[in-house]
C-alpha positions as CSV (number, residue, x, y, z in Angstrom):
1,M,-21.6,13.5,58.3
2,A,-19.8,11.6,55.6
3,K,-21.8,10.8,52.5
4,K,-22.2,7.2,51.4
5,D,-22.3,6.1,47.9
6,K,-25.5,4.2,48.2
7,F,-28.4,4.1,50.7
8,T,-31.3,1.7,51.1
9,K,-34.9,3.1,51.3
10,E,-34.9,2.4,55.0
11,D,-31.6,4.3,55.5
12,E,-33.0,7.3,53.6
13,D,-36.2,7.4,55.6
14,L,-34.2,7.2,58.9
15,L,-31.8,10.0,57.8
16,A,-34.8,12.1,56.7
17,E,-36.4,11.8,60.2
18,L,-33.0,12.9,61.7
19,G,-33.0,16.0,59.5
20,V,-30.1,14.9,57.3
21,E,-30.4,15.6,53.6
22,V,-29.1,12.9,51.3
23,E,-27.5,14.0,48.0
24,A,-28.0,11.4,45.3
25,K,-24.8,10.6,43.5
26,K,-25.2,10.8,39.8
27,A,-23.9,7.9,37.7
28,K,-21.2,8.9,35.4
29,K,-22.2,8.8,31.8
30,Y,-19.8,7.3,29.2
31,T,-19.7,7.6,25.5
32,A,-20.3,4.5,23.3
33,K,-16.6,4.3,22.7
34,E,-15.7,4.5,26.4
35,E,-18.3,1.8,27.2
36,R,-16.7,-0.4,24.6
37,I,-13.3,0.1,26.1
38,I,-14.5,-0.6,29.6
39,A,-16.3,-3.7,28.5
40,G,-13.2,-5.0,26.8
41,F,-11.1,-4.3,29.8
42,E,-13.5,-6.1,32.1
43,E,-13.2,-9.2,29.9
44,I,-9.4,-9.0,30.4
45,Q,-9.9,-8.6,34.1
46,K,-12.1,-11.7,34.2
47,F,-9.5,-13.7,32.3
48,V,-6.7,-12.7,34.8
49,E,-9.0,-13.6,37.7
50,E,-9.7,-17.0,36.3
51,H,-6.2,-17.9,35.1
52,G,-4.1,-16.0,37.6
53,R,-1.9,-14.5,34.8
54,L,-1.8,-11.9,32.0
55,P,-3.1,-13.0,28.6
56,Q,-0.3,-14.0,26.2
57,H,0.4,-13.8,22.5
58,G,1.2,-16.9,20.5
59,E,-0.4,-19.4,18.1
60,E,-0.5,-22.0,20.8
61,R,-2.7,-19.8,22.9
62,D,-6.5,-19.8,22.9
63,I,-8.0,-17.4,20.4
64,F,-9.6,-15.3,23.1
65,E,-6.4,-15.1,25.1
66,R,-4.6,-13.7,22.0
67,L,-7.4,-11.2,21.5
68,Y,-7.2,-10.1,25.1
69,A,-3.4,-9.8,24.9
70,V,-3.6,-7.5,21.8
71,R,-6.3,-5.5,23.4
72,L,-4.3,-5.0,26.6
73,D,-1.3,-3.8,24.6
74,R,-3.4,-1.3,22.8
75,I,-5.0,0.0,26.0
76,R,-1.6,0.5,27.6
77,E,-0.3,2.4,24.6
78,Q,-3.1,5.0,24.6
79,K,-3.2,7.7,27.2
80,E,-7.0,8.2,27.0
81,C,-7.6,4.5,27.7
82,R,-5.3,4.5,30.7
83,E,-7.0,7.6,32.2
84,L,-10.4,6.1,31.6
85,L,-9.6,2.7,33.3
86,Q,-7.2,3.7,36.1
87,D,-9.9,3.7,38.7
88,L,-11.2,0.3,37.6
89,D,-7.8,-1.3,37.4
90,T,-7.9,-3.2,40.7
91,Q,-5.4,-5.8,39.4
92,N,-2.8,-3.2,38.2
93,L,-3.0,-4.5,34.7
94,L,-2.2,-1.1,33.2
95,T,1.2,-1.0,34.9
96,A,2.1,-4.7,34.9
97,Q,4.9,-6.1,32.7
98,Q,4.0,-5.9,29.0
99,S,2.8,-9.2,27.6
100,A,4.6,-8.7,24.3
101,D,6.3,-6.1,22.2
102,L,3.8,-5.8,19.3
103,S,2.9,-2.8,17.2
104,I,-0.9,-2.6,16.5
105,P,-2.6,0.0,14.4
106,D,-4.6,2.4,16.6
107,D,-7.7,2.3,14.3
108,I,-8.2,-1.5,14.3
109,N,-11.3,-2.6,16.1
110,D,-12.2,-5.9,17.8
111,D,-13.8,-7.4,14.8
112,E,-10.8,-6.6,12.7
113,L,-8.5,-8.1,15.4
114,L,-10.6,-11.3,15.3
115,E,-10.4,-11.4,11.6
116,A,-6.7,-11.0,11.7
117,L,-6.5,-13.8,14.2
118,G,-8.5,-16.1,11.9
119,V,-12.0,-15.9,13.4
120,E,-15.4,-14.9,11.8
121,V,-18.1,-13.6,14.1
122,D,-21.8,-12.7,13.6
123,S,-22.0,-9.0,12.9
124,D,-24.9,-8.6,15.4
125,A,-23.6,-10.9,18.0
126,S,-21.1,-10.7,20.8
127,I,-17.5,-11.7,20.0
128,T,-18.0,-14.9,22.0
129,K,-20.2,-16.4,19.3
130,L,-17.8,-17.8,16.8
131,K,-18.9,-18.9,13.4
132,H,-15.7,-20.4,12.1
133,V,-12.1,-20.9,13.4
134,R,-9.5,-21.4,10.7
135,S,-6.7,-23.9,10.9
136,S,-3.4,-23.1,12.8
137,A,-1.6,-22.6,9.5
138,D,-4.2,-20.2,8.2
139,K,-4.3,-18.3,11.5
140,R,-0.5,-18.0,11.5
141,A,-0.5,-16.6,8.0
142,V,-3.0,-13.8,8.6
143,E,-1.6,-13.1,12.0
144,E,1.9,-12.5,10.5
145,V,0.3,-10.2,7.9
146,A,-1.5,-8.3,10.6
147,N,1.6,-7.9,12.8
148,R,3.1,-5.0,10.9
149,T,5.4,-2.3,12.2
150,R,6.1,1.2,10.9
151,C,8.7,1.3,8.1
152,E,11.4,3.7,9.3
153,D,13.0,4.1,5.9
154,F,9.7,4.3,3.9
155,E,10.8,7.4,2.0
156,Q,13.2,5.1,0.2
157,F,10.4,2.9,-1.0
158,K,7.6,5.5,-1.5
159,P,8.8,6.5,-5.0
160,L,8.6,2.9,-6.1
161,F,5.0,2.6,-5.1
162,E,4.2,5.9,-6.8
163,R,5.9,4.8,-10.0
164,V,4.2,1.4,-10.1
165,Q,0.8,3.0,-9.5
166,K,1.4,5.4,-12.4
167,E,2.5,2.5,-14.6
168,L,-0.7,0.6,-13.6
169,D,-2.8,3.7,-14.5
170,A,-1.1,4.0,-17.8
171,G,-1.5,0.4,-18.7
172,I,2.3,-0.2,-18.6
173,R,1.9,-2.7,-15.8
174,E,-1.0,-5.0,-15.2
175,T,-2.4,-7.0,-12.2
176,I,-2.9,-10.7,-12.5
177,R,-5.3,-12.7,-10.3
178,F,-3.8,-15.2,-8.0
179,R,-4.2,-18.7,-9.5
180,K,-5.8,-20.8,-6.8
181,D,-6.2,-23.8,-9.0
182,A,-2.4,-24.2,-9.2
183,G,-2.2,-24.4,-5.4
184,F,-0.2,-22.1,-3.1
185,T,2.7,-24.5,-2.7
186,K,3.5,-24.1,-6.4
187,T,3.5,-20.3,-6.2
188,E,6.8,-18.4,-6.4
189,L,7.5,-15.0,-5.0
190,K,10.8,-13.2,-5.5
191,K,12.7,-10.1,-4.4
192,A,11.6,-6.8,-5.9
193,Q,8.2,-8.2,-6.7
194,F,5.0,-6.3,-6.2
195,V,1.8,-8.0,-5.0
196,I,-1.6,-6.9,-3.8
197,V,-2.8,-8.6,-0.6
198,G,-5.4,-7.5,2.0
199,G,-6.2,-4.5,-0.2
200,Q,-2.6,-3.1,0.1
201,M,0.1,-3.1,-2.5
202,A,3.2,-4.8,-1.1
203,Y,6.8,-4.8,-2.2
204,I,9.2,-7.7,-1.3
205,A,12.3,-5.8,-0.4
206,E,14.4,-8.6,1.0
207,V,14.4,-12.4,0.9
208,G,16.4,-14.2,3.7
209,E,18.2,-17.5,3.5
210,S,16.1,-20.5,2.4
211,F,15.2,-23.3,4.9
212,K,13.0,-26.3,5.1
213,A,9.6,-25.8,6.6
214,P,8.0,-28.6,8.8
215,N,6.0,-29.7,5.7
216,G,9.2,-30.1,3.7
217,E,8.6,-27.0,1.5
218,E,11.3,-24.4,1.0
219,D,10.6,-21.3,3.1
220,A,12.3,-18.0,3.9
221,R,11.9,-14.9,6.0
222,L,10.9,-11.8,3.9
223,R,11.0,-8.1,4.5
224,V,7.7,-6.8,3.0
225,I,7.0,-3.1,2.6
226,Y,3.4,-2.0,2.3
227,S,2.1,1.1,0.5
228,N,0.7,2.5,3.7
229,G,4.1,2.9,5.2
230,M,4.1,-0.3,7.3
231,E,6.3,-3.4,7.0
232,S,6.5,-6.9,8.2
233,N,9.0,-9.7,8.5
234,I,6.7,-12.5,7.2
235,L,7.5,-16.0,6.1
236,L,7.3,-16.7,2.4
237,R,4.8,-19.5,2.9
238,S,2.7,-17.3,5.1
239,L,2.5,-14.5,2.6
240,I,1.6,-17.0,-0.1
241,R,-1.0,-18.6,2.1
242,A,-2.5,-15.1,2.9
243,M,-2.7,-14.4,-0.8
244,Y,-4.3,-17.8,-1.4
245,K,-7.0,-17.1,1.2
246,D,-7.6,-13.5,-0.1
247,E,-10.1,-13.4,-2.9
248,T,-8.8,-10.1,-4.1
249,S,-5.0,-10.9,-4.1
250,R,-3.1,-10.2,-7.3
251,F,0.3,-10.1,-8.8
252,V,1.7,-6.9,-10.4
253,T,3.5,-7.5,-13.6
254,D,6.8,-6.1,-14.6
255,P,6.9,-3.4,-17.3
256,K,8.7,-5.8,-19.7
257,L,5.8,-8.2,-19.3
258,G,3.2,-5.6,-20.1
259,G,2.7,-6.6,-23.8
260,L,5.0,-4.0,-25.5
261,F,6.5,-6.6,-27.8
262,S,5.2,-9.9,-28.9
263,G,5.9,-12.7,-31.4
264,E,2.4,-12.5,-32.7
265,I,0.6,-9.3,-33.9
266,S,-2.6,-8.4,-32.1
267,E,-5.2,-5.8,-33.0
268,D,-3.3,-3.1,-31.1
269,D,0.1,-4.1,-32.5
270,Q,1.8,-2.6,-35.5
271,S,4.0,-4.6,-38.0
272,S,6.5,-1.8,-37.5
273,G,6.6,1.4,-35.4
274,T,8.9,4.4,-35.0
275,I,10.0,6.2,-31.9
276,Y,10.7,9.8,-33.0
277,V,12.4,12.6,-31.2
278,L,11.7,16.2,-32.2
279,R,13.3,19.6,-31.4
280,S,11.2,22.7,-31.5
281,Q,12.0,25.9,-33.4
282,S,9.6,27.8,-31.1
283,T,10.6,31.3,-29.8
284,H,9.0,30.7,-26.5
285,P,11.5,31.8,-23.7
286,T,11.5,28.4,-22.0
287,I,12.3,26.6,-25.2
288,Q,14.9,29.1,-26.3
289,E,16.7,28.8,-23.0
290,S,17.3,25.0,-23.3
291,R,16.5,24.2,-26.9
292,D,19.2,21.5,-27.3
293,V,17.9,19.4,-24.4
294,I,14.1,19.9,-24.7
295,H,12.6,17.2,-26.8
296,K,9.2,15.8,-27.8
297,I,9.2,12.0,-27.8
298,G,6.5,10.0,-29.5
299,V,5.7,6.7,-31.2
300,T,3.9,6.5,-34.5
301,G,3.0,3.9,-37.1
302,S,2.6,6.4,-39.9
303,D,5.0,8.6,-41.9
304,I,6.7,11.1,-39.6
305,K,7.0,13.8,-42.2
306,K,3.2,13.8,-42.7
307,R,2.8,13.8,-38.9
308,I,4.7,17.0,-38.5
309,A,3.7,18.7,-41.7
310,N,1.3,21.1,-40.0
311,A,3.4,21.5,-36.8
312,K,3.3,25.4,-36.8
313,N,-0.5,25.3,-36.5
314,E,-0.8,22.6,-33.8
315,P,-0.4,23.3,-30.0
316,T,1.1,19.9,-29.4
317,F,4.1,21.1,-31.5
318,L,4.2,24.4,-29.7
319,M,2.8,26.2,-32.7
320,A,6.2,26.1,-34.4
321,D,8.1,24.1,-36.9
322,V,10.0,21.1,-35.5
323,E,13.2,19.3,-36.4
324,V,13.4,15.5,-36.4
325,V,16.7,14.7,-34.5
326,A,16.3,10.9,-34.0
327,T,14.2,8.0,-35.0
328,Y,14.2,4.3,-33.9
329,Q,12.5,1.6,-35.9
330,L,10.8,-1.2,-33.9
331,A,8.9,-4.3,-35.0
332,N,5.8,-6.0,-33.4
333,I,5.2,-3.2,-31.0
334,N,2.1,-2.0,-29.2
335,R,2.9,1.7,-29.9
336,F,0.2,3.0,-27.5
337,K,1.6,1.2,-24.5
338,L,5.2,2.1,-25.5
339,E,4.4,5.8,-25.7
340,R,2.8,5.7,-22.3
341,L,5.8,3.9,-20.9
342,I,8.3,6.5,-22.3
343,H,6.2,9.5,-21.1
344,Q,5.9,7.9,-17.7
345,F,9.6,7.1,-17.6
346,F,10.5,10.7,-18.2
347,D,7.6,12.1,-16.2
348,H,9.8,14.0,-13.7
349,A,11.5,15.8,-16.6
350,R,8.3,16.9,-18.2
351,I,8.1,20.7,-18.8
352,D,4.9,22.7,-18.5
353,V,4.6,25.4,-21.2
354,E,1.7,27.7,-21.9
355,I,1.2,28.9,-25.4
356,K,-1.7,30.4,-27.4
357,D,-3.3,28.5,-30.2
358,R,-4.2,30.1,-33.6
359,F,-7.4,31.5,-32.1
360,G,-5.5,33.2,-29.2
361,K,-6.7,30.7,-26.6
362,P,-4.1,29.8,-24.0
363,V,-3.1,26.1,-24.0
364,R,-0.9,24.2,-21.6
365,V,1.4,21.7,-23.4
366,R,3.0,18.9,-21.3
367,E,4.3,16.6,-24.0
368,W,7.9,17.9,-24.0
369,F,10.7,16.7,-21.8
370,L,14.0,18.1,-20.5
371,V,16.1,15.1,-21.6
372,P,19.4,15.1,-23.5
373,L,19.5,13.1,-26.7
374,F,22.1,10.6,-25.4
375,V,19.8,9.7,-22.5
376,I,17.0,9.0,-25.0
377,D,19.3,6.7,-26.9
378,E,20.1,4.8,-23.8
379,M,16.4,4.6,-22.8
380,V,15.6,3.1,-26.2
381,E,18.3,0.5,-25.8
382,K,16.8,-0.5,-22.4
383,V,13.3,-0.8,-24.0
384,M,14.7,-3.0,-26.8
385,D,16.5,-5.4,-24.4
386,G,13.6,-5.5,-22.0
387,T,15.4,-4.0,-19.0
388,I,13.7,-0.6,-18.9
389,G,11.9,-1.6,-15.7
390,D,15.2,-1.8,-13.9
391,Y,16.1,1.8,-14.4
392,Y,14.8,5.3,-13.7
393,Y,15.8,8.8,-15.0
394,D,17.7,11.0,-12.5
395,V,16.8,14.5,-13.7
396,G,19.5,16.2,-11.6
397,A,22.3,14.1,-12.9
398,A,20.8,13.8,-16.4
399,R,21.4,10.0,-16.5
400,L,19.8,6.7,-16.1
401,R,20.2,4.9,-12.8
402,R,19.5,1.3,-11.9
């Protein structure tokens, strides 16, 4: 006798009298994540049943429809979701034509999706209880920021982000808060600019042709690369609007705007400073092998001869006498920031040498660089004309490149 999925009490009693044993079918248990996926899919099914069509993307659509469209795209992209829902898919939603070609991060949840679409929800309530829905312009801005795709040539941009982060850590660059009192329509963003928005550092790699937005403002399509390896083709006004709405958004300054030189002398500035370049007389094998191109570069506000008088007893000078091979005089300079800038600029050419101090204790010295003198001359020129931020040092070619 075929087994039925469900019997009434009367059916069970009758079957028992006939000598038929009834095997109770155990309800399948789902994890919390699976229950969430099923519940979300059922909401999509209900929408399709009520409207007779798949949910669609687009600003003109209802906020819930856009949420369902994104959710359906994510479900279709994940094998575990398709396997979980295939027996429940009576409407063939998993195999129907895709509603949009949209790349969505796998780890984003419904609340984050709603936030990206411009909606705030009670943390302990269902997503149907909306607290606040933003304007269409605001929703368009955050939606464009959220719609990011993977940057296929991110390896080209990764060194830029690493360099900027190091310059921020060293104080060479700074971050400036977005000025909301000035209004976002007066804000200017340009190519090769770094900003921080949505907790991510972003780089404006390309700026398209300018055109008039519906409100009369100048607008343009941007290619924006993010530090997490994603990118977006966002409108200029949308990026500005997203920064305007983000309480933590900031601009990243250029190195030449980092306060190295100034017309007025502050507490950290010196009336004059000297960039010095030293060559070591050390007998250490690493130094002997490339003595002519290994240099120590520093900045001081005092007499250089006094600075190096005790060189043979100081680990920073490799416990050996040194020769001054070049000096450059600069005025109104923050020497601490300048030295950090120089060391960061030549960071990839830094050599790692271990020596013993006068007590026999091993010390690793990392303040010497494998850089020819003519390259140092060119670097100083770029510092003085304020264009150092446009260049980097190519160690293999031993030259500066833009």
